[in-house]
mmCIF entry with sequence, helices, sheets and N, C-alpha, C, O atoms, coordinates in Angstrom:
data_MODEL
# 
_entry.id   MODEL 
# 
_entity.id                         1 
_entity.type                       polymer 
_entity.pdbx_number_of_molecules   1 
# 
_entity_poly.entity_id                      1 
_entity_poly.type                           'polypeptide(L)' 
_entity_poly.nstd_linkage                   no 
_entity_poly.nstd_monomer                   no 
_entity_poly.pdbx_seq_one_letter_code       MSVKNVGEKYRCNICGNQVTVTKAGGGTLVCCGQEMQLLGSHEQKTVDDEIPA 
_entity_poly.pdbx_seq_one_letter_code_can   MSVKNVGEKYRCNICGNQVTVTKAGGGTLVCCGQEMQLLGSHEQKTVDDEIPA 
_entity_poly.pdbx_strand_id                 A 
# 
loop_
_entity_poly_seq.entity_id 
_entity_poly_seq.num 
_entity_poly_seq.mon_id 
_entity_poly_seq.hetero 
1 1  MET n 
1 2  SER n 
1 3  VAL n 
1 4  LYS n 
1 5  ASN n 
1 6  VAL n 
1 7  GLY n 
1 8  GLU n 
1 9  LYS n 
1 10 TYR n 
1 11 ARG n 
1 12 CYS n 
1 13 ASN n 
1 14 ILE n 
1 15 CYS n 
1 16 GLY n 
1 17 ASN n 
1 18 GLN n 
1 19 VAL n 
1 20 THR n 
1 21 VAL n 
1 22 THR n 
1 23 LYS n 
1 24 ALA n 
1 25 GLY n 
1 26 GLY n 
1 27 GLY n 
1 28 THR n 
1 29 LEU n 
1 30 VAL n 
1 31 CYS n 
1 32 CYS n 
1 33 GLY n 
1 34 GLN n 
1 35 GLU n 
1 36 MET n 
1 37 GLN n 
1 38 LEU n 
1 39 LEU n 
1 40 GLY n 
1 41 SER n 
1 42 HIS n 
1 43 GLU n 
1 44 GLN n 
1 45 LYS n 
1 46 THR n 
1 47 VAL n 
1 48 ASP n 
1 49 ASP n 
1 50 GLU n 
1 51 ILE n 
1 52 PRO n 
1 53 ALA n 
# 
_struct_asym.id          A 
_struct_asym.entity_id   1 
# 
_struct_conf.conf_type_id            HELX_P 
_struct_conf.id                      HELX_P1 
_struct_conf.pdbx_PDB_helix_id       AA1 
_struct_conf.beg_label_comp_id       VAL 
_struct_conf.beg_label_asym_id       A 
_struct_conf.beg_label_seq_id        47 
_struct_conf.pdbx_beg_PDB_ins_code   ? 
_struct_conf.end_label_comp_id       GLU 
_struct_conf.end_label_asym_id       A 
_struct_conf.end_label_seq_id        50 
_struct_conf.pdbx_end_PDB_ins_code   ? 
_struct_conf.beg_auth_comp_id        VAL 
_struct_conf.beg_auth_asym_id        A 
_struct_conf.beg_auth_seq_id         47 
_struct_conf.end_auth_comp_id        GLU 
_struct_conf.end_auth_asym_id        A 
_struct_conf.end_auth_seq_id         50 
_struct_conf.pdbx_PDB_helix_class    1 
_struct_conf.details                 ? 
_struct_conf.pdbx_PDB_helix_length   4 
# 
_struct_conf_type.id          HELX_P 
_struct_conf_type.criteria    ? 
_struct_conf_type.reference   ? 
# 
loop_
_struct_sheet.id 
_struct_sheet.type 
_struct_sheet.number_strands 
_struct_sheet.details 
AA1 ? 3 ? 
AA2 ? 2 ? 
# 
loop_
_struct_sheet_order.sheet_id 
_struct_sheet_order.range_id_1 
_struct_sheet_order.range_id_2 
_struct_sheet_order.offset 
_struct_sheet_order.sense 
AA1 1 2 ? anti-parallel 
AA1 2 3 ? anti-parallel 
AA2 1 2 ? anti-parallel 
# 
loop_
_struct_sheet_range.sheet_id 
_struct_sheet_range.id 
_struct_sheet_range.beg_label_comp_id 
_struct_sheet_range.beg_label_asym_id 
_struct_sheet_range.beg_label_seq_id 
_struct_sheet_range.pdbx_beg_PDB_ins_code 
_struct_sheet_range.end_label_comp_id 
_struct_sheet_range.end_label_asym_id 
_struct_sheet_range.end_label_seq_id 
_struct_sheet_range.pdbx_end_PDB_ins_code 
_struct_sheet_range.beg_auth_comp_id 
_struct_sheet_range.beg_auth_asym_id 
_struct_sheet_range.beg_auth_seq_id 
_struct_sheet_range.end_auth_comp_id 
_struct_sheet_range.end_auth_asym_id 
_struct_sheet_range.end_auth_seq_id 
AA1 1 GLN A 18 ? THR A 20 ? GLN A 18 THR A 20 
AA1 2 LYS A 9  ? ARG A 11 ? LYS A 9  ARG A 11 
AA1 3 GLN A 37 ? LEU A 38 ? GLN A 37 LEU A 38 
AA2 1 VAL A 30 ? CYS A 31 ? VAL A 30 CYS A 31 
AA2 2 GLN A 34 ? GLU A 35 ? GLN A 34 GLU A 35 
# 
loop_
_atom_site.group_PDB 
_atom_site.id 
_atom_site.type_symbol 
_atom_site.label_atom_id 
_atom_site.label_alt_id 
_atom_site.label_comp_id 
_atom_site.label_asym_id 
_atom_site.label_entity_id 
_atom_site.label_seq_id 
_atom_site.pdbx_PDB_ins_code 
_atom_site.Cartn_x 
_atom_site.Cartn_y 
_atom_site.Cartn_z 
_atom_site.occupancy 
_atom_site.B_iso_or_equiv 
_atom_site.pdbx_formal_charge 
_atom_site.auth_seq_id 
_atom_site.auth_comp_id 
_atom_site.auth_asym_id 
_atom_site.auth_atom_id 
_atom_site.pdbx_PDB_model_num 
ATOM 1   N N  . MET A 1 1  ? -6.079 2.644   0.913   1.00 0.00 ? 1  MET A N  1 
ATOM 2   C CA . MET A 1 1  ? -5.360 1.426   1.193   1.00 0.00 ? 1  MET A CA 1 
ATOM 3   C C  . MET A 1 1  ? -3.910 1.667   1.471   1.00 0.00 ? 1  MET A C  1 
ATOM 4   O O  . MET A 1 1  ? -3.224 2.315   0.680   1.00 0.00 ? 1  MET A O  1 
ATOM 5   N N  . SER A 1 2  ? -3.422 1.158   2.585   1.00 0.00 ? 2  SER A N  1 
ATOM 6   C CA . SER A 1 2  ? -2.024 1.449   2.879   1.00 0.00 ? 2  SER A CA 1 
ATOM 7   C C  . SER A 1 2  ? -1.135 0.376   2.339   1.00 0.00 ? 2  SER A C  1 
ATOM 8   O O  . SER A 1 2  ? -1.498 -0.795  2.228   1.00 0.00 ? 2  SER A O  1 
ATOM 9   N N  . VAL A 1 3  ? 0.084  0.841   1.997   1.00 0.00 ? 3  VAL A N  1 
ATOM 10  C CA . VAL A 1 3  ? 1.099  -0.070  1.353   1.00 0.00 ? 3  VAL A CA 1 
ATOM 11  C C  . VAL A 1 3  ? 1.587  -1.037  2.487   1.00 0.00 ? 3  VAL A C  1 
ATOM 12  O O  . VAL A 1 3  ? 1.924  -0.617  3.594   1.00 0.00 ? 3  VAL A O  1 
ATOM 13  N N  . LYS A 1 4  ? 1.601  -2.323  2.146   1.00 0.00 ? 4  LYS A N  1 
ATOM 14  C CA . LYS A 1 4  ? 1.976  -3.288  3.215   1.00 0.00 ? 4  LYS A CA 1 
ATOM 15  C C  . LYS A 1 4  ? 3.160  -4.147  2.818   1.00 0.00 ? 4  LYS A C  1 
ATOM 16  O O  . LYS A 1 4  ? 3.926  -4.516  3.708   1.00 0.00 ? 4  LYS A O  1 
ATOM 17  N N  . ASN A 1 5  ? 3.376  -4.494  1.567   1.00 0.00 ? 5  ASN A N  1 
ATOM 18  C CA . ASN A 1 5  ? 4.451  -5.350  1.133   1.00 0.00 ? 5  ASN A CA 1 
ATOM 19  C C  . ASN A 1 5  ? 5.233  -4.877  -0.042  1.00 0.00 ? 5  ASN A C  1 
ATOM 20  O O  . ASN A 1 5  ? 4.685  -4.264  -0.959  1.00 0.00 ? 5  ASN A O  1 
ATOM 21  N N  . VAL A 1 6  ? 6.535  -5.156  -0.029  1.00 0.00 ? 6  VAL A N  1 
ATOM 22  C CA . VAL A 1 6  ? 7.400  -4.886  -1.087  1.00 0.00 ? 6  VAL A CA 1 
ATOM 23  C C  . VAL A 1 6  ? 6.919  -5.763  -2.266  1.00 0.00 ? 6  VAL A C  1 
ATOM 24  O O  . VAL A 1 6  ? 6.544  -6.920  -2.077  1.00 0.00 ? 6  VAL A O  1 
ATOM 25  N N  . GLY A 1 7  ? 6.938  -5.184  -3.488  1.00 0.00 ? 7  GLY A N  1 
ATOM 26  C CA . GLY A 1 7  ? 6.515  -5.923  -4.692  1.00 0.00 ? 7  GLY A CA 1 
ATOM 27  C C  . GLY A 1 7  ? 5.088  -5.682  -5.079  1.00 0.00 ? 7  GLY A C  1 
ATOM 28  O O  . GLY A 1 7  ? 4.715  -6.009  -6.206  1.00 0.00 ? 7  GLY A O  1 
ATOM 29  N N  . GLU A 1 8  ? 4.246  -5.119  -4.201  1.00 0.00 ? 8  GLU A N  1 
ATOM 30  C CA . GLU A 1 8  ? 2.861  -4.780  -4.553  1.00 0.00 ? 8  GLU A CA 1 
ATOM 31  C C  . GLU A 1 8  ? 2.889  -3.768  -5.732  1.00 0.00 ? 8  GLU A C  1 
ATOM 32  O O  . GLU A 1 8  ? 3.792  -2.940  -5.847  1.00 0.00 ? 8  GLU A O  1 
ATOM 33  N N  . LYS A 1 9  ? 1.897  -3.873  -6.565  1.00 0.00 ? 9  LYS A N  1 
ATOM 34  C CA . LYS A 1 9  ? 1.800  -2.909  -7.697  1.00 0.00 ? 9  LYS A CA 1 
ATOM 35  C C  . LYS A 1 9  ? 0.478  -2.219  -7.621  1.00 0.00 ? 9  LYS A C  1 
ATOM 36  O O  . LYS A 1 9  ? -0.561 -2.826  -7.363  1.00 0.00 ? 9  LYS A O  1 
ATOM 37  N N  . TYR A 1 10 ? 0.543  -0.901  -7.857  1.00 0.00 ? 10 TYR A N  1 
ATOM 38  C CA . TYR A 1 10 ? -0.617 -0.040  -7.806  1.00 0.00 ? 10 TYR A CA 1 
ATOM 39  C C  . TYR A 1 10 ? -0.786 0.702   -9.108  1.00 0.00 ? 10 TYR A C  1 
ATOM 40  O O  . TYR A 1 10 ? 0.192  0.971   -9.805  1.00 0.00 ? 10 TYR A O  1 
ATOM 41  N N  . ARG A 1 11 ? -2.038 1.040   -9.447  1.00 0.00 ? 11 ARG A N  1 
ATOM 42  C CA . ARG A 1 11 ? -2.358 1.764   -10.707 1.00 0.00 ? 11 ARG A CA 1 
ATOM 43  C C  . ARG A 1 11 ? -3.347 2.905   -10.399 1.00 0.00 ? 11 ARG A C  1 
ATOM 44  O O  . ARG A 1 11 ? -4.273 2.751   -9.603  1.00 0.00 ? 11 ARG A O  1 
ATOM 45  N N  . CYS A 1 12 ? -3.115 4.061   -11.063 1.00 0.00 ? 12 CYS A N  1 
ATOM 46  C CA . CYS A 1 12 ? -4.014 5.158   -10.989 1.00 0.00 ? 12 CYS A CA 1 
ATOM 47  C C  . CYS A 1 12 ? -5.175 4.898   -12.028 1.00 0.00 ? 12 CYS A C  1 
ATOM 48  O O  . CYS A 1 12 ? -4.931 4.654   -13.210 1.00 0.00 ? 12 CYS A O  1 
ATOM 49  N N  . ASN A 1 13 ? -6.375 4.961   -11.544 1.00 0.00 ? 13 ASN A N  1 
ATOM 50  C CA . ASN A 1 13 ? -7.483 4.723   -12.432 1.00 0.00 ? 13 ASN A CA 1 
ATOM 51  C C  . ASN A 1 13 ? -7.837 5.915   -13.362 1.00 0.00 ? 13 ASN A C  1 
ATOM 52  O O  . ASN A 1 13 ? -8.663 5.792   -14.267 1.00 0.00 ? 13 ASN A O  1 
ATOM 53  N N  . ILE A 1 14 ? -7.177 7.076   -13.103 1.00 0.00 ? 14 ILE A N  1 
ATOM 54  C CA . ILE A 1 14 ? -7.440 8.240   -13.925 1.00 0.00 ? 14 ILE A CA 1 
ATOM 55  C C  . ILE A 1 14 ? -6.435 8.342   -15.089 1.00 0.00 ? 14 ILE A C  1 
ATOM 56  O O  . ILE A 1 14 ? -6.839 8.445   -16.247 1.00 0.00 ? 14 ILE A O  1 
ATOM 57  N N  . CYS A 1 15 ? -5.148 8.314   -14.786 1.00 0.00 ? 15 CYS A N  1 
ATOM 58  C CA . CYS A 1 15 ? -4.117 8.515   -15.788 1.00 0.00 ? 15 CYS A CA 1 
ATOM 59  C C  . CYS A 1 15 ? -3.380 7.227   -16.158 1.00 0.00 ? 15 CYS A C  1 
ATOM 60  O O  . CYS A 1 15 ? -2.657 7.224   -17.154 1.00 0.00 ? 15 CYS A O  1 
ATOM 61  N N  . GLY A 1 16 ? -3.524 6.159   -15.424 1.00 0.00 ? 16 GLY A N  1 
ATOM 62  C CA . GLY A 1 16 ? -2.931 4.906   -15.720 1.00 0.00 ? 16 GLY A CA 1 
ATOM 63  C C  . GLY A 1 16 ? -1.473 4.651   -15.262 1.00 0.00 ? 16 GLY A C  1 
ATOM 64  O O  . GLY A 1 16 ? -0.876 3.625   -15.588 1.00 0.00 ? 16 GLY A O  1 
ATOM 65  N N  . ASN A 1 17 ? -0.904 5.649   -14.473 1.00 0.00 ? 17 ASN A N  1 
ATOM 66  C CA . ASN A 1 17 ? 0.391  5.467   -13.936 1.00 0.00 ? 17 ASN A CA 1 
ATOM 67  C C  . ASN A 1 17 ? 0.410  4.214   -13.029 1.00 0.00 ? 17 ASN A C  1 
ATOM 68  O O  . ASN A 1 17 ? -0.548 3.916   -12.316 1.00 0.00 ? 17 ASN A O  1 
ATOM 69  N N  . GLN A 1 18 ? 1.530  3.511   -13.094 1.00 0.00 ? 18 GLN A N  1 
ATOM 70  C CA . GLN A 1 18 ? 1.665  2.274   -12.303 1.00 0.00 ? 18 GLN A CA 1 
ATOM 71  C C  . GLN A 1 18 ? 2.948  2.388   -11.464 1.00 0.00 ? 18 GLN A C  1 
ATOM 72  O O  . GLN A 1 18 ? 3.948  2.918   -11.947 1.00 0.00 ? 18 GLN A O  1 
ATOM 73  N N  . VAL A 1 19 ? 2.933  1.918   -10.262 1.00 0.00 ? 19 VAL A N  1 
ATOM 74  C CA . VAL A 1 19 ? 4.115  1.885   -9.371  1.00 0.00 ? 19 VAL A CA 1 
ATOM 75  C C  . VAL A 1 19 ? 4.251  0.574   -8.729  1.00 0.00 ? 19 VAL A C  1 
ATOM 76  O O  . VAL A 1 19 ? 3.251  -0.076  -8.425  1.00 0.00 ? 19 VAL A O  1 
ATOM 77  N N  . THR A 1 20 ? 5.520  0.128   -8.493  1.00 0.00 ? 20 THR A N  1 
ATOM 78  C CA . THR A 1 20 ? 5.796  -1.047  -7.780  1.00 0.00 ? 20 THR A CA 1 
ATOM 79  C C  . THR A 1 20 ? 6.499  -0.614  -6.477  1.00 0.00 ? 20 THR A C  1 
ATOM 80  O O  . THR A 1 20 ? 7.412  0.212   -6.479  1.00 0.00 ? 20 THR A O  1 
ATOM 81  N N  . VAL A 1 21 ? 6.024  -1.219  -5.353  1.00 0.00 ? 21 VAL A N  1 
ATOM 82  C CA . VAL A 1 21 ? 6.551  -0.868  -4.053  1.00 0.00 ? 21 VAL A CA 1 
ATOM 83  C C  . VAL A 1 21 ? 7.992  -1.473  -3.826  1.00 0.00 ? 21 VAL A C  1 
ATOM 84  O O  . VAL A 1 21 ? 8.186  -2.686  -3.894  1.00 0.00 ? 21 VAL A O  1 
ATOM 85  N N  . THR A 1 22 ? 8.956  -0.595  -3.562  1.00 0.00 ? 22 THR A N  1 
ATOM 86  C CA . THR A 1 22 ? 10.300 -1.095  -3.291  1.00 0.00 ? 22 THR A CA 1 
ATOM 87  C C  . THR A 1 22 ? 10.679 -1.010  -1.830  1.00 0.00 ? 22 THR A C  1 
ATOM 88  O O  . THR A 1 22 ? 11.641 -1.635  -1.384  1.00 0.00 ? 22 THR A O  1 
ATOM 89  N N  . LYS A 1 23 ? 9.899  -0.216  -1.079  1.00 0.00 ? 23 LYS A N  1 
ATOM 90  C CA . LYS A 1 23 ? 10.083 -0.090  0.380   1.00 0.00 ? 23 LYS A CA 1 
ATOM 91  C C  . LYS A 1 23 ? 8.759  0.209   0.972   1.00 0.00 ? 23 LYS A C  1 
ATOM 92  O O  . LYS A 1 23 ? 8.187  1.270   0.723   1.00 0.00 ? 23 LYS A O  1 
ATOM 93  N N  . ALA A 1 24 ? 8.240  -0.723  1.772   1.00 0.00 ? 24 ALA A N  1 
ATOM 94  C CA . ALA A 1 24 ? 6.927  -0.539  2.394   1.00 0.00 ? 24 ALA A CA 1 
ATOM 95  C C  . ALA A 1 24 ? 6.997  0.348   3.592   1.00 0.00 ? 24 ALA A C  1 
ATOM 96  O O  . ALA A 1 24 ? 7.603  0.001   4.605   1.00 0.00 ? 24 ALA A O  1 
ATOM 97  N N  . GLY A 1 25 ? 6.365  1.518   3.480   1.00 0.00 ? 25 GLY A N  1 
ATOM 98  C CA . GLY A 1 25 ? 6.370  2.451   4.569   1.00 0.00 ? 25 GLY A CA 1 
ATOM 99  C C  . GLY A 1 25 ? 5.062  2.632   5.288   1.00 0.00 ? 25 GLY A C  1 
ATOM 100 O O  . GLY A 1 25 ? 4.973  3.365   6.273   1.00 0.00 ? 25 GLY A O  1 
ATOM 101 N N  . GLY A 1 26 ? 3.982  1.917   4.756   1.00 0.00 ? 26 GLY A N  1 
ATOM 102 C CA . GLY A 1 26 ? 2.754  1.945   5.382   1.00 0.00 ? 26 GLY A CA 1 
ATOM 103 C C  . GLY A 1 26 ? 1.832  3.119   5.031   1.00 0.00 ? 26 GLY A C  1 
ATOM 104 O O  . GLY A 1 26 ? 0.720  3.203   5.554   1.00 0.00 ? 26 GLY A O  1 
ATOM 105 N N  . GLY A 1 27 ? 2.287  4.043   4.136   1.00 0.00 ? 27 GLY A N  1 
ATOM 106 C CA . GLY A 1 27 ? 1.551  5.169   3.742   1.00 0.00 ? 27 GLY A CA 1 
ATOM 107 C C  . GLY A 1 27 ? 0.525  4.775   2.625   1.00 0.00 ? 27 GLY A C  1 
ATOM 108 O O  . GLY A 1 27 ? 0.445  3.620   2.205   1.00 0.00 ? 27 GLY A O  1 
ATOM 109 N N  . THR A 1 28 ? -0.199 5.732   2.201   1.00 0.00 ? 28 THR A N  1 
ATOM 110 C CA . THR A 1 28 ? -1.227 5.535   1.087   1.00 0.00 ? 28 THR A CA 1 
ATOM 111 C C  . THR A 1 28 ? -0.691 6.212   -0.215  1.00 0.00 ? 28 THR A C  1 
ATOM 112 O O  . THR A 1 28 ? -0.268 7.368   -0.202  1.00 0.00 ? 28 THR A O  1 
ATOM 113 N N  . LEU A 1 29 ? -0.727 5.481   -1.279  1.00 0.00 ? 29 LEU A N  1 
ATOM 114 C CA . LEU A 1 29 ? -0.279 6.028   -2.564  1.00 0.00 ? 29 LEU A CA 1 
ATOM 115 C C  . LEU A 1 29 ? -1.469 6.765   -3.149  1.00 0.00 ? 29 LEU A C  1 
ATOM 116 O O  . LEU A 1 29 ? -2.597 6.273   -3.163  1.00 0.00 ? 29 LEU A O  1 
ATOM 117 N N  . VAL A 1 30 ? -1.154 8.034   -3.658  1.00 0.00 ? 30 VAL A N  1 
ATOM 118 C CA . VAL A 1 30 ? -2.158 8.919   -4.201  1.00 0.00 ? 30 VAL A CA 1 
ATOM 119 C C  . VAL A 1 30 ? -1.654 9.454   -5.504  1.00 0.00 ? 30 VAL A C  1 
ATOM 120 O O  . VAL A 1 30 ? -0.495 9.859   -5.596  1.00 0.00 ? 30 VAL A O  1 
ATOM 121 N N  . CYS A 1 31 ? -2.522 9.471   -6.561  1.00 0.00 ? 31 CYS A N  1 
ATOM 122 C CA . CYS A 1 31 ? -2.194 10.029  -7.833  1.00 0.00 ? 31 CYS A CA 1 
ATOM 123 C C  . CYS A 1 31 ? -3.494 10.709  -8.424  1.00 0.00 ? 31 CYS A C  1 
ATOM 124 O O  . CYS A 1 31 ? -4.585 10.156  -8.287  1.00 0.00 ? 31 CYS A O  1 
ATOM 125 N N  . CYS A 1 32 ? -3.375 11.810  -9.024  1.00 0.00 ? 32 CYS A N  1 
ATOM 126 C CA . CYS A 1 32 ? -4.507 12.548  -9.602  1.00 0.00 ? 32 CYS A CA 1 
ATOM 127 C C  . CYS A 1 32 ? -5.574 12.809  -8.554  1.00 0.00 ? 32 CYS A C  1 
ATOM 128 O O  . CYS A 1 32 ? -6.764 12.840  -8.869  1.00 0.00 ? 32 CYS A O  1 
ATOM 129 N N  . GLY A 1 33 ? -5.149 13.001  -7.289  1.00 0.00 ? 33 GLY A N  1 
ATOM 130 C CA . GLY A 1 33 ? -6.054 13.363  -6.224  1.00 0.00 ? 33 GLY A CA 1 
ATOM 131 C C  . GLY A 1 33 ? -6.870 12.186  -5.647  1.00 0.00 ? 33 GLY A C  1 
ATOM 132 O O  . GLY A 1 33 ? -7.781 12.402  -4.848  1.00 0.00 ? 33 GLY A O  1 
ATOM 133 N N  . GLN A 1 34 ? -6.567 11.024  -6.025  1.00 0.00 ? 34 GLN A N  1 
ATOM 134 C CA . GLN A 1 34 ? -7.250 9.845   -5.382  1.00 0.00 ? 34 GLN A CA 1 
ATOM 135 C C  . GLN A 1 34 ? -6.326 8.684   -5.092  1.00 0.00 ? 34 GLN A C  1 
ATOM 136 O O  . GLN A 1 34 ? -5.222 8.629   -5.632  1.00 0.00 ? 34 GLN A O  1 
ATOM 137 N N  . GLU A 1 35 ? -6.738 7.779   -4.275  1.00 0.00 ? 35 GLU A N  1 
ATOM 138 C CA . GLU A 1 35 ? -5.906 6.670   -3.859  1.00 0.00 ? 35 GLU A CA 1 
ATOM 139 C C  . GLU A 1 35 ? -5.686 5.781   -5.076  1.00 0.00 ? 35 GLU A C  1 
ATOM 140 O O  . GLU A 1 35 ? -6.588 5.592   -5.892  1.00 0.00 ? 35 GLU A O  1 
ATOM 141 N N  . MET A 1 36 ? -4.454 5.228   -5.191  1.00 0.00 ? 36 MET A N  1 
ATOM 142 C CA . MET A 1 36 ? -4.184 4.300   -6.292  1.00 0.00 ? 36 MET A CA 1 
ATOM 143 C C  . MET A 1 36 ? -4.761 2.936   -5.906  1.00 0.00 ? 36 MET A C  1 
ATOM 144 O O  . MET A 1 36 ? -4.893 2.598   -4.729  1.00 0.00 ? 36 MET A O  1 
ATOM 145 N N  . GLN A 1 37 ? -5.096 2.172   -6.940  1.00 0.00 ? 37 GLN A N  1 
ATOM 146 C CA . GLN A 1 37 ? -5.699 0.813   -6.701  1.00 0.00 ? 37 GLN A CA 1 
ATOM 147 C C  . GLN A 1 37 ? -4.618 -0.271  -6.749  1.00 0.00 ? 37 GLN A C  1 
ATOM 148 O O  . GLN A 1 37 ? -3.782 -0.320  -7.650  1.00 0.00 ? 37 GLN A O  1 
ATOM 149 N N  . LEU A 1 38 ? -4.679 -1.118  -5.755  1.00 0.00 ? 38 LEU A N  1 
ATOM 150 C CA . LEU A 1 38 ? -3.788 -2.239  -5.696  1.00 0.00 ? 38 LEU A CA 1 
ATOM 151 C C  . LEU A 1 38 ? -4.207 -3.308  -6.733  1.00 0.00 ? 38 LEU A C  1 
ATOM 152 O O  . LEU A 1 38 ? -5.343 -3.783  -6.753  1.00 0.00 ? 38 LEU A O  1 
ATOM 153 N N  . LEU A 1 39 ? -3.243 -3.653  -7.579  1.00 0.00 ? 39 LEU A N  1 
ATOM 154 C CA . LEU A 1 39 ? -3.544 -4.636  -8.627  1.00 0.00 ? 39 LEU A CA 1 
ATOM 155 C C  . LEU A 1 39 ? -3.500 -6.028  -8.096  1.00 0.00 ? 39 LEU A C  1 
ATOM 156 O O  . LEU A 1 39 ? -2.649 -6.352  -7.267  1.00 0.00 ? 39 LEU A O  1 
ATOM 157 N N  . GLY A 1 40 ? -4.418 -6.883  -8.565  1.00 0.00 ? 40 GLY A N  1 
ATOM 158 C CA . GLY A 1 40 ? -4.345 -8.336  -8.249  1.00 0.00 ? 40 GLY A CA 1 
ATOM 159 C C  . GLY A 1 40 ? -3.283 -8.954  -9.012  1.00 0.00 ? 40 GLY A C  1 
ATOM 160 O O  . GLY A 1 40 ? -2.739 -8.363  -9.944  1.00 0.00 ? 40 GLY A O  1 
ATOM 161 N N  . SER A 1 41 ? -2.952 -10.190 -8.627  1.00 0.00 ? 41 SER A N  1 
ATOM 162 C CA . SER A 1 41 ? -1.808 -10.888 -9.228  1.00 0.00 ? 41 SER A CA 1 
ATOM 163 C C  . SER A 1 41 ? -1.951 -11.085 -10.698 1.00 0.00 ? 41 SER A C  1 
ATOM 164 O O  . SER A 1 41 ? -0.954 -11.107 -11.420 1.00 0.00 ? 41 SER A O  1 
ATOM 165 N N  . HIS A 1 42 ? -3.274 -11.243 -11.211 1.00 0.00 ? 42 HIS A N  1 
ATOM 166 C CA . HIS A 1 42 ? -3.521 -11.458 -12.612 1.00 0.00 ? 42 HIS A CA 1 
ATOM 167 C C  . HIS A 1 42 ? -3.422 -10.156 -13.445 1.00 0.00 ? 42 HIS A C  1 
ATOM 168 O O  . HIS A 1 42 ? -3.363 -10.200 -14.674 1.00 0.00 ? 42 HIS A O  1 
ATOM 169 N N  . GLU A 1 43 ? -3.406 -8.964  -12.729 1.00 0.00 ? 43 GLU A N  1 
ATOM 170 C CA . GLU A 1 43 ? -3.347 -7.713  -13.395 1.00 0.00 ? 43 GLU A CA 1 
ATOM 171 C C  . GLU A 1 43 ? -1.969 -7.111  -13.341 1.00 0.00 ? 43 GLU A C  1 
ATOM 172 O O  . GLU A 1 43 ? -1.746 -6.075  -13.966 1.00 0.00 ? 43 GLU A O  1 
ATOM 173 N N  . GLN A 1 44 ? -1.038 -7.698  -12.633 1.00 0.00 ? 44 GLN A N  1 
ATOM 174 C CA . GLN A 1 44 ? 0.219  -7.079  -12.392 1.00 0.00 ? 44 GLN A CA 1 
ATOM 175 C C  . GLN A 1 44 ? 1.157  -7.230  -13.599 1.00 0.00 ? 44 GLN A C  1 
ATOM 176 O O  . GLN A 1 44 ? 1.829  -8.251  -13.744 1.00 0.00 ? 44 GLN A O  1 
ATOM 177 N N  . LYS A 1 45 ? 1.196  -6.182  -14.483 1.00 0.00 ? 45 LYS A N  1 
ATOM 178 C CA . LYS A 1 45 ? 2.063  -6.103  -15.619 1.00 0.00 ? 45 LYS A CA 1 
ATOM 179 C C  . LYS A 1 45 ? 3.145  -5.052  -15.318 1.00 0.00 ? 45 LYS A C  1 
ATOM 180 O O  . LYS A 1 45 ? 2.891  -4.046  -14.654 1.00 0.00 ? 45 LYS A O  1 
ATOM 181 N N  . THR A 1 46 ? 4.301  -5.305  -15.802 1.00 0.00 ? 46 THR A N  1 
ATOM 182 C CA . THR A 1 46 ? 5.305  -4.250  -15.678 1.00 0.00 ? 46 THR A CA 1 
ATOM 183 C C  . THR A 1 46 ? 5.278  -3.430  -16.872 1.00 0.00 ? 46 THR A C  1 
ATOM 184 O O  . THR A 1 46 ? 4.680  -3.824  -17.873 1.00 0.00 ? 46 THR A O  1 
ATOM 185 N N  . VAL A 1 47 ? 5.924  -2.240  -16.838 1.00 0.00 ? 47 VAL A N  1 
ATOM 186 C CA . VAL A 1 47 ? 6.016  -1.362  -17.989 1.00 0.00 ? 47 VAL A CA 1 
ATOM 187 C C  . VAL A 1 47 ? 6.706  -2.167  -19.114 1.00 0.00 ? 47 VAL A C  1 
ATOM 188 O O  . VAL A 1 47 ? 6.298  -2.028  -20.267 1.00 0.00 ? 47 VAL A O  1 
ATOM 189 N N  . ASP A 1 48 ? 7.711  -2.986  -18.842 1.00 0.00 ? 48 ASP A N  1 
ATOM 190 C CA . ASP A 1 48 ? 8.444  -3.704  -19.891 1.00 0.00 ? 48 ASP A CA 1 
ATOM 191 C C  . ASP A 1 48 ? 7.465  -4.644  -20.599 1.00 0.00 ? 48 ASP A C  1 
ATOM 192 O O  . ASP A 1 48 ? 7.618  -4.874  -21.799 1.00 0.00 ? 48 ASP A O  1 
ATOM 193 N N  . ASP A 1 49 ? 6.488  -5.183  -19.917 1.00 0.00 ? 49 ASP A N  1 
ATOM 194 C CA . ASP A 1 49 ? 5.501  -6.075  -20.531 1.00 0.00 ? 49 ASP A CA 1 
ATOM 195 C C  . ASP A 1 49 ? 4.666  -5.324  -21.607 1.00 0.00 ? 49 ASP A C  1 
ATOM 196 O O  . ASP A 1 49 ? 4.148  -5.946  -22.534 1.00 0.00 ? 49 ASP A O  1 
ATOM 197 N N  . GLU A 1 50 ? 4.550  -4.049  -21.479 1.00 0.00 ? 50 GLU A N  1 
ATOM 198 C CA . GLU A 1 50 ? 3.635  -3.294  -22.319 1.00 0.00 ? 50 GLU A CA 1 
ATOM 199 C C  . GLU A 1 50 ? 4.360  -2.514  -23.458 1.00 0.00 ? 50 GLU A C  1 
ATOM 200 O O  . GLU A 1 50 ? 3.702  -1.948  -24.332 1.00 0.00 ? 50 GLU A O  1 
ATOM 201 N N  . ILE A 1 51 ? 5.649  -2.491  -23.441 1.00 0.00 ? 51 ILE A N  1 
ATOM 202 C CA . ILE A 1 51 ? 6.385  -1.876  -24.503 1.00 0.00 ? 51 ILE A CA 1 
ATOM 203 C C  . ILE A 1 51 ? 6.825  -2.913  -25.592 1.00 0.00 ? 51 ILE A C  1 
ATOM 204 O O  . ILE A 1 51 ? 7.521  -3.889  -25.313 1.00 0.00 ? 51 ILE A O  1 
ATOM 205 N N  . PRO A 1 52 ? 6.382  -2.638  -26.822 1.00 0.00 ? 52 PRO A N  1 
ATOM 206 C CA . PRO A 1 52 ? 6.756  -3.615  -27.883 1.00 0.00 ? 52 PRO A CA 1 
ATOM 207 C C  . PRO A 1 52 ? 8.258  -3.574  -28.116 1.00 0.00 ? 52 PRO A C  1 
ATOM 208 O O  . PRO A 1 52 ? 8.862  -2.507  -28.018 1.00 0.00 ? 52 PRO A O  1 
ATOM 209 N N  . ALA A 1 53 ? 8.874  -4.711  -28.423 1.00 0.00 ? 53 ALA A N  1 
ATOM 210 C CA . ALA A 1 53 ? 10.338 -4.833  -28.674 1.00 0.00 ? 53 ALA A CA 1 
ATOM 211 C C  . ALA A 1 53 ? 10.683 -4.290  -30.027 1.00 0.00 ? 53 ALA A C  1 
ATOM 212 O O  . ALA A 1 53 ? 11.851 -4.303  -30.418 1.00 0.00 ? 53 ALA A O  1 
# 
């Protein structure tokens, strides 16, 4: 799946890395040898949301 919009969030299903698109270049995000999964709006958490205060 190619990156289309700034602000999209992707996750690696193997290691759990997450990225947020800051510049849409149209390429495909890959981690651990496979394409990263685009998160739906209900799944989009930031790293700050997951770190306890």
